[in-house]
C-alpha positions in Angstrom: 132.1 120.6 106.3 129.7 122.0 103.8 131.1 124.0 100.9 129.9 127.6 100.4 129.0 126.5 96.8 126.6 123.9 98.0 123.2 124.9 96.4 121.2 123.9 99.5 123.0 126.3 101.8 120.7 129.2 101.0 117.1 129.5 99.8 116.9 129.2 96.0 116.7 132.5 94.1 114.7 130.9 91.3 111.0 131.7 91.0 109.0 130.3 93.9 112.3 129.0 95.4 112.3 126.1 92.9 115.4 124.1 93.8 118.3 124.8 91.4 118.4 121.4 89.9 121.0 122.3 87.3 123.5 123.0 90.2 122.7 120.0 92.4 125.0 117.0 92.3 124.9 113.8 94.3 127.9 114.9 96.4 125.9 117.9 97.7 123.3 115.9 99.6 125.5 114.3 102.4 127.1 117.6 103.6 123.8 119.4 103.3 122.1 116.8 105.5 124.9 116.9 108.1 124.9 120.7 108.2 121.1 120.8 108.2 120.8 118.5 111.1 123.5 120.3 113.1 121.9 123.7 112.4 118.5 122.4 113.4 119.7 120.9 116.7 121.5 124.2 117.5 118.2 126.1 116.9 116.3 123.6 119.1 118.9 124.0 121.9 118.5 127.7 121.7 114.7 127.5 122.0 115.0 125.0 124.9 117.6 127.1 126.8 116.0 130.5 126.2 116.1 132.3 129.5 112.9 134.2 128.7 109.6 132.7 129.8 108.0 130.5 127.1 105.7 132.3 124.7 104.0 131.2 121.5 106.4 133.4 119.6 109.7 132.3 121.2 108.8 128.6 121.4 106.1 127.5 118.9 106.8 130.0 116.1 110.5 129.5 116.7 110.1 125.8 116.1 108.1 126.5 113.0 111.0 128.6 111.6 113.7 126.1 112.5 115.3 123.5 110.3 115.0 125.3 106.9 118.3 123.9 105.4 117.3 120.4 106.5 113.8 120.9 104.9 115.3 122.1 101.6 117.7 119.1 101.2 115.1 116.6 102.5 112.4 117.7 100.1 114.7 117.4 97.0 116.5 114.3 98.1 113.5 112.1 98.9 111.7 113.2 95.8 114.8 112.2 93.8 115.1 108.9 95.7 111.5 108.0 94.7 111.4 109.3 91.1 114.9 109.0 89.7 117.2 107.0 92.0 120.7 105.9 91.3 123.1 103.6 93.2 124.7 106.7 94.7 121.3 108.1 95.9 120.4 104.7 97.4 123.7 104.6 99.3 123.0 108.1 100.7 119.5 107.1 101.6 120.7 104.0 103.6 123.1 106.2 105.4 121.0 109.2 106.1 117.6 107.7 106.9 118.5 106.3 110.4 120.4 109.6 111.1 117.2 111.5 110.4 115.3 109.2 112.7 117.8 109.8 115.5 117.6 113.5 114.8 113.8 113.5 115.1 114.0 111.6 118.4 116.6 114.0 119.7 114.0 116.8 119.3 110.9 115.0 120.5 112.7 113.5 123.5 114.3 116.7 124.7 112.7 117.3 128.1 113.6 121.0 128.4 112.0 121.7 125.0 108.9 119.7 125.9 108.6 121.5 129.2 108.6 124.9 127.4 106.0 123.7 124.9 103.7 122.6 127.8 104.1 126.0 129.4 103.0 128.1 126.4 99.7 130.0 126.6 98.0 130.4 123.2 96.2 133.6 122.4 93.7 132.5 119.8 92.1 129.4 118.2 94.8 129.1 115.5 97.6 129.2 118.1 95.7 126.8 120.3 95.3 124.2 117.5 99.0 124.4 116.6 100.0 124.1 120.2 97.7 121.1 120.6 99.3 119.4 117.5 102.8 119.9 118.9 101.9 118.5 122.3 100.3 115.5 120.5 103.3 115.0 118.3 105.7 115.0 121.3 103.6 112.7 123.5 103.1 110.2 120.6 106.9 110.3 120.0 107.6 109.3 123.7 108.2 112.6 125.4 106.4 111.3 128.6 108.2 108.0 128.8 111.0 107.2 131.3 114.7 107.3 130.3 114.9 103.5 129.7 111.8 103.3 127.6 112.9 106.3 125.6 116.3 104.7 124.9 114.5 101.5 123.7 112.2 103.7 121.6 115.1 105.4 119.9 116.6 102.0 119.0 113.2 100.8 117.6 112.7 103.9 115.5 116.2 103.7 114.1 115.9 100.1 113.2 112.5 100.7 111.6 113.8 103.5 109.4 116.7 101.3 108.2 114.3 98.4 107.4 111.9 100.7 105.6 114.6 102.0 103.3 115.9 98.4 102.6 112.3 97.3 101.8 111.9 100.1 99.3 115.2 99.5 97.6 114.7 95.7 97.5 111.3 96.2 95.9 112.5 98.5 93.2 115.3 96.2 92.3 113.0 93.1 92.2 110.3 94.9 90.2 112.9 95.8 87.6 114.5 92.4 87.6 111.1 90.6 87.2 110.0 92.6 84.1 108.9 90.0 81.6 110.9 89.6 78.4 109.1 88.5 75.3 111.0 87.3 72.2 108.3 87.0 69.6 105.7 89.7 68.9 103.2 87.0 68.1 103.0 86.3 71.8 101.6 89.8 72.3 98.4 89.1 70.4 95.6 91.3 71.8 97.8 94.4 72.4 97.4 97.4 70.2 100.2 98.3 67.7 101.0 101.4 69.8 101.3 99.2 73.0 103.6 96.7 71.2 105.8 99.5 70.0 106.0 100.9 73.5 107.2 97.5 74.8 109.8 97.4 72.1 111.0 100.8 73.0 111.2 99.9 76.7 113.2 96.8 75.8 115.6 99.0 73.6 116.1 101.4 76.5 117.3 98.5 78.7 119.6 97.0 76.1 117.2 94.3 74.7 117.0 95.4 71.1 114.6 93.3 69.0 112.7 92.0 72.0 109.7 93.3 74.1 109.7 94.1 77.8 106.5 94.1 80.0 107.5 96.2 83.0 105.5 95.8 86.3 103.4 98.3 88.0 103.2 98.3 91.8 99.8 96.6 92.3 99.3 92.8 91.8 97.1 93.3 88.8 99.0 94.3 85.7 97.3 96.4 82.9 98.4 94.1 80.1 96.5 91.1 81.5 93.2 92.6 80.2 94.4 92.4 76.6 97.0 89.6 76.3 95.3 86.6 74.5 98.2 84.3 75.3 97.2 82.6 78.6 100.7 81.3 79.3 102.2 84.8 79.0 99.4 86.2 81.2 100.4 83.6 83.8 104.1 84.6 83.5 103.2 88.3 84.0 101.0 87.6 87.0 103.4 85.3 88.7 106.3 87.8 88.1 104.1 90.4 89.8 102.8 88.3 92.7 106.2 86.8 93.4 108.0 90.1 94.1 109.7 90.9 97.4 110.9 87.5 98.6 113.9 89.3 100.2 111.4 91.4 102.2 109.7 88.6 104.0 112.0 88.6 107.1 112.1 92.4 107.0 108.4 92.8 107.4 108.1 90.2 110.2 110.7 92.2 112.1 109.0 95.5 111.3 105.6 94.3 112.5 107.1 93.1 115.7 108.9 96.4 116.3 105.8 98.4 115.6 103.9 96.3 118.1 106.6 96.8 120.7 106.7 100.5 120.2 102.9 100.8 120.5 102.9 99.0 123.8 105.7 101.2 125.1 103.5 104.1 124.3 100.5 102.6 126.1 98.6 101.1 123.2 97.5 97.5 122.6 98.6 97.4 119.0 100.2 99.5 116.3 96.7 100.0 114.8 95.5 101.5 118.0 98.4 103.8 118.1 97.9 105.0 114.5 94.1 105.4 114.8 94.3 107.5 118.0 95.5 110.4 115.8 93.3 109.9 112.7 89.7 111.0 112.0 88.5 107.4 112.4 89.6 107.6 116.1 89.4 104.0 117.1 90.1 100.5 115.6 86.5 99.6 116.3 85.3 102.3 113.9 87.4 100.9 111.1 86.5 97.3 111.9 82.8 98.2 111.8 83.2 99.8 108.3 85.2 96.9 106.9 82.7 94.4 108.4 79.9 96.2 106.6 81.7 96.3 103.3 83.2 92.7 103.0 80.0 90.5 102.7 78.3 92.4 99.8 81.6 92.9 98.0 82.5 89.2 98.2 79.0 88.3 97.1 79.4 90.6 94.1 82.8 89.2 93.2 81.5 85.6 93.4 78.7 86.5 90.9 81.2 88.2 88.6 83.4 85.1 88.8 80.5 82.9 87.8 79.9 85.1 84.8 83.5 85.0 83.7 83.8 81.2 84.1 80.7 80.8 81.9 82.5 82.7 79.2 85.9 81.1 79.8 84.6 77.6 80.0 87.1 76.8 82.8 87.9 77.9 86.4 89.2 81.5 86.3 92.7 82.0 87.8 94.1 85.4 88.9 95.8 85.8 85.5 92.5 85.2 83.7 90.2 87.6 85.5 91.0 90.8 83.7 91.1 89.1 80.3 87.7 87.6 80.6 86.3 90.6 82.4 87.3 92.5 79.3 85.4 90.0 77.2 82.3 90.2 79.3 82.6 94.0 79.3 82.9 94.0 75.5 79.9 91.6 75.1 77.7 93.4 77.6 78.5 97.0 76.6 80.1 96.6 73.2 83.3 98.2 74.4 86.9 97.3 75.2 90.0 99.1 76.5 91.7 99.2 73.1 88.8 101.2 71.7 89.3 103.9 74.2 93.1 104.3 74.4 93.4 106.3 71.1 91.2 109.0 72.7 93.4 109.4 75.8 96.7 110.9 74.6 98.7 112.0 77.6 99.3 115.7 76.8 95.7 116.2 75.7 94.4 114.6 78.9 96.7 116.8 81.0 96.0 120.1 79.3 92.5 119.7 78.0 91.3 117.6 80.8 93.0 117.9 84.1 94.0 121.6 83.7 90.8 122.5 82.0 88.7 121.2 84.8 90.7 123.2 87.4 90.4 126.3 85.3 86.6 125.9 85.0 86.1 125.1 88.6 88.6 127.3 90.3 89.6 129.9 87.7 93.3 129.0 87.8 95.6 128.9 84.7 98.7 126.9 83.8 101.6 128.2 81.8 104.5 125.8 80.9 107.9 127.2 81.9 110.5 125.5 79.7 113.0 128.0 81.1 112.7 126.3 84.5 114.4 122.9 84.8 113.1 120.1 87.0 115.0 117.1 88.4 114.6 115.0 85.2 114.3 115.8 81.5 110.9 114.2 81.3 109.5 116.3 84.2 107.7 119.4 83.0 107.3 122.7 85.0 104.1 124.8 84.9 103.4 128.1 86.6 100.0 128.3 88.2 98.1 131.6 88.6 94.8 132.7 89.9 92.1 134.2 87.6 93.4 137.7 88.4 96.9 136.7 87.4 98.1 136.4 91.0 100.8 133.8 91.3 100.0 130.6 93.2 103.0 128.4 92.7 104.6 125.8 90.5 103.3 122.4 89.3 105.8 119.7 88.1 104.4 116.8 86.2 106.6 113.6 85.9 104.3 111.1 84.2 106.5 108.4 82.6 107.6 105.0 84.0 111.4 104.4 84.1 113.6 101.9 85.9 114.9 104.5 88.3 111.3 105.4 89.5 109.5 103.4 92.2 106.0 102.1 91.2 102.7 103.7 91.8 101.6 107.3 91.7 102.1 110.1 94.2 102.4 113.8 95.0 105.4 115.5 96.7 106.0 119.1 97.9 109.3 120.6 97.2 108.4 124.0 98.7 105.5 124.4 101.2 103.2 127.3 101.3 103.5 129.4 104.5 102.6 133.0 105.3 105.1 132.8 108.2 107.9 132.1 105.8 106.5 134.0 102.8 106.7 130.9 100.6 104.4 129.7 97.8 104.0 126.0 96.9 106.0 123.9 94.5 104.4 120.5 94.1 105.2 117.4 92.1 103.0 114.6 90.6 104.6 111.3 89.7 102.9 108.6 87.6 104.2 105.5 85.9 102.8 105.6 82.4 104.7 103.7 79.7 106.1 106.2 77.3 105.1 105.9 73.6 105.0 107.9 70.4 102.3 109.0 71.2 101.7 108.1 74.8 98.2 106.6 74.9 96.6 106.0 78.3 94.0 103.6 79.7 91.1 105.1 81.4 92.4 103.9 84.8 95.6 105.9 84.1 93.4 108.9 83.2 91.6 108.6 86.5 94.9 108.3 88.3 96.1 111.5 86.7 93.0 113.3 87.9 93.4 111.8 91.4 97.0 112.8 91.9 96.2 116.3 90.6 93.7 116.5 93.4 96.6 116.1 95.8 98.5 118.8 93.9 95.6 121.2 94.2 95.5 120.6 97.9 99.1 121.7 98.0 98.7 124.6 95.5 95.6 126.1 97.2 97.1 126.0 100.7 96.6 129.3 102.5 97.9 128.9 106.0 100.3 130.7 108.2 102.3 127.9 109.7 104.4 125.3 107.7 103.1 122.6 110.0 99.7 123.0 108.5 100.6 123.4 104.8 98.7 121.6 102.0 98.3 117.9 102.6 99.4 118.0 106.2 96.2 116.4 107.3 95.3 113.0 108.9 96.2 110.1 106.7 92.6 109.0 106.5 91.6 112.4 105.3 94.4 113.2 102.8 92.9 111.0 100.0 89.6 112.8 100.2 90.3 115.9 98.1 92.1 113.8 95.5 89.3 111.3 95.2 86.8 114.2 94.7 88.9 115.5 91.8 88.4 112.1 90.0 84.8 113.1 89.4 85.8 115.6 86.7 87.4 112.8 84.6 83.9 111.7 83.5 82.1 115.0 83.7 80.5 115.5 80.3 82.0 118.9 79.5 85.5 117.9 80.7 85.4 114.5 79.0 84.3 116.0 75.7 87.2 118.5 75.9 90.0 115.9 76.3 88.7 112.6 74.9 89.8 113.2 71.3 91.4 110.9 68.9 95.2 111.4 68.9 95.4 111.3 65.0 92.2 113.0 63.8 91.3 115.2 66.8 87.7 113.9 66.5 85.9 113.7 69.9 85.1 110.2 71.3 81.8 109.2 69.7 78.9 109.8 72.1 77.8 106.2 71.9 81.3 105.1 73.0 81.2 107.7 75.8 77.8 106.4 77.0 79.0 102.8 76.9 82.2 103.7 78.8 80.1 105.4 81.5 77.8 102.5 81.7 80.7 100.3 82.6 81.7 102.3 85.7 80.0 99.9 88.1 81.1 96.9 86.1 83.6 94.5 87.9 83.1 96.5 91.2 83.0 93.3 93.2 86.5 92.5 92.0 87.8 96.0 92.5 86.3 96.3 96.0 87.5 92.8 97.1 91.1 93.3 95.9 91.2 96.6 97.8 89.6 95.2 100.9 91.9 92.2 100.8 95.0 94.5 100.9 93.4 96.6 103.6 92.6 93.5 105.7 96.2 92.3 105.4 97.5 95.7 106.6 95.0 95.5 109.5 96.0 92.0 110.4 99.7 92.8 110.4 99.1 95.7 112.8 96.5 94.1 115.1 97.1 90.4 115.2 100.6 89.4 113.9 102.6 87.3 116.4 105.5 85.9 114.4 104.1 83.5 111.9 105.4 82.6 108.4 104.4 85.4 106.0 102.5 83.2 103.5 100.7 81.3 106.3 99.8 84.5 108.0 98.4 86.1 104.8 96.3 83.1 104.1 94.9 82.9 107.6 94.2 86.7 107.7 92.2 86.6 104.5 90.4 83.4 105.4 89.4 84.8 108.8 88.2 88.0 107.2 86.0 86.2 104.7 87.9 87.3 101.6 89.6 84.1 100.7 88.9 84.2 96.9 91.9 82.7 95.1 90.9 84.3 91.8 90.9 87.8 93.4 94.4 88.3 95.0 95.0 91.3 97.2 95.9 94.5 95.4 99.3 94.2 97.2 100.8 91.1 98.8 102.7 91.8 102.0 106.2 91.5 100.5 105.5 94.3 98.0 103.0 96.3 100.0 105.1 99.5 99.8 102.3 101.7 101.2 102.5 100.1 104.6 106.2 99.2 104.9 107.8 102.1 103.3 105.1 104.7 102.5 103.5 105.9 105.7 100.2 103.9 105.4 100.9 101.3 108.1 97.5 100.5 109.7 96.2 103.2 107.4 95.5 101.6 104.1 91.8 101.6 105.1 92.0 105.4 104.6 91.3 105.2 100.9 87.8 103.8 101.4 87.3 105.8 104.6 88.1 108.9 102.6 85.9 107.6 99.8 82.9 107.9 102.1 83.6 111.6 102.3 84.4 111.8 98.6 81.1 110.1 97.5 79.1 112.3 99.8 80.9 115.4 98.4 80.3 114.3 94.8 76.6 114.1 95.6 76.8 117.7 97.0 78.4 118.9 93.8 75.8 117.2 91.7 73.0 118.6 93.8 74.4 122.1 93.4 75.0 122.2 89.7 78.3 120.4 89.4 81.1 122.2 87.5 80.3 125.8 88.7 82.8 128.4 89.9 80.7 129.0 93.0 81.0 125.3 94.0 84.8 125.3 93.3 85.3 128.5 95.3 83.5 127.0 98.3 85.4 123.7 98.2 88.6 125.6 97.9 87.8 128.0 100.7 86.3 125.6 103.2 88.6 122.6 102.5 91.5 122.8 100.1 92.9 126.1 101.4 92.8 125.1 105.1 95.4 122.3 105.1 95.8 121.0 108.6 95.0 124.4 110.2 91.6 123.1 111.5 90.4 119.7 112.6 89.7 117.7 109.5 86.2 116.6 110.2 85.3 120.2 111.4 86.4 121.4 108.0 84.2 118.7 106.3 81.2 119.6 108.4 81.7 123.3 107.6 81.6 122.4 103.9 78.9 119.7 103.8 76.8 121.1 106.7 76.6 117.7 108.4 78.5 114.5 109.2 79.3 112.3 106.3 76.9 109.5 105.2 78.0 106.2 103.8 75.0 105.5 101.5 76.5 107.4 98.4 79.6 105.2 98.6 77.6 102.0 98.9 75.5 103.1 95.9 78.6 104.0 93.8 80.2 100.6 94.4 77.0 98.6 93.9 77.0 97.4 97.5 73.5 98.2 98.6 
């Protein structure tokens, strides 16, 4: 039984309904989940058994209003599980995840509820679109299956949810365990003094005083490989990264099989067909056509790049060599290296004078730090966001530093969704994994990631919809990366770059010749970057279109070979056993979406450039036609309204040097 003192029981009284993190303890989550699911099912039963004829208000809007307690605890808990987990949180996650799957199935497979939804008559286009989404959700969840098939579907869904949680927890533990310990600072030749100090501090935090700890980021390629001169250490770091997830091998074989079985139960030939039927791409053929167009020129570029690197190296380039020698070639060709740039990318300056400044210039919004409002971790900072006229928009929480309790990668979460129906404004979170230092200096890739994730945050903050179902980033998976990728363009915009790229000690701007050389390198190594991404995409695609039970390593090798991307020196961005996006992150048969969205992004960047770039008129239009709409209109309809036509792929091919 839930206690009356449980902080999830009622909506928060803090500004913007920010969760009362100071009051939340681990023991509050379990009872709140149990009570939340019970209340939600009672609300569902009341809707399904309503004696009045079904209307939009008593059925669809009632569904939109239901489950608020469950929403509150879920939003806080799963953000906590990703960004600051503990053994207690992991135990709760293992227990509650299959229960939540059972709960969702109990709703979607309720025949009385489904009958009422089908009987609703919408009054306008907005209602019609929401009704259509509900019908699609229920049918894709098995509402039209017979009783035996529904029972099997429930079992599959429950098992998949358990396996996904186990995958995520295994990966976090293995990523922490495989961090590379270095005893002698001499082995770290090539790293800057600040970087070495950061590794020493990380080691101290984990009880390894006097040593150095190279922690691992989620992708295969590790940032330190570009600078470490010690080839043996580079190999240790690479092999630690690429060897992660051995405990996940059997899990993913089972998950792939269950996903295939579920798709066939629902009438699809593969899991990929099932996923694509509700994405903007529409069909597996459309995705296959795009990938087939991209692979040959990308591989050709990568082979040319490899030949250049091997000429410099004087030996065959291995995966742990590529970044190091690419940096040498970059330095020779453009007279630039990563170490030259890092002093100009201090985290707080990048955030406030770069990311926030770009949003202010483009959209007129302002950011005020609220130290009086506490987030879920001491390192997470809370900012109030307001429109130009002072009108409140919501809260932004930035949690930028890596720690052992945080999963790898970078992402955005919503703690409170904007909804006119509920009268709520958004509270959004950005998580990154930047190694903390004094000061914290970033690579340009990390700068770009910060701009990218903030694009997701803006998508949530600018949401202006009536129904929670449509709020913020509630758009197709192969569309959701589009606004965030567009926001990356401001990282290199001359006015924005000049504002934040300042030396952390002197405050002097990055010299113009260094800026010019940095910008010249944007297409450098694009063969590698495109192939490592495509290799991961093709692994995802193969798992969800062609897997029939083979050994994981053998299947990976065959999938890459058959797709024409079998380049040993260019490993996939993620190997299968640590490919969290597709096994625990909602991107199954959907990792293609990054480059699918990049088609839209590159075309939109071209529009901004054609129309004067960083102008309020441009920002206002992008916000009005796209960012504010969330999922309240068909995604491609929103794109066409903004761009005035269908997307074209040529700007993407030009950007990546693939023409």
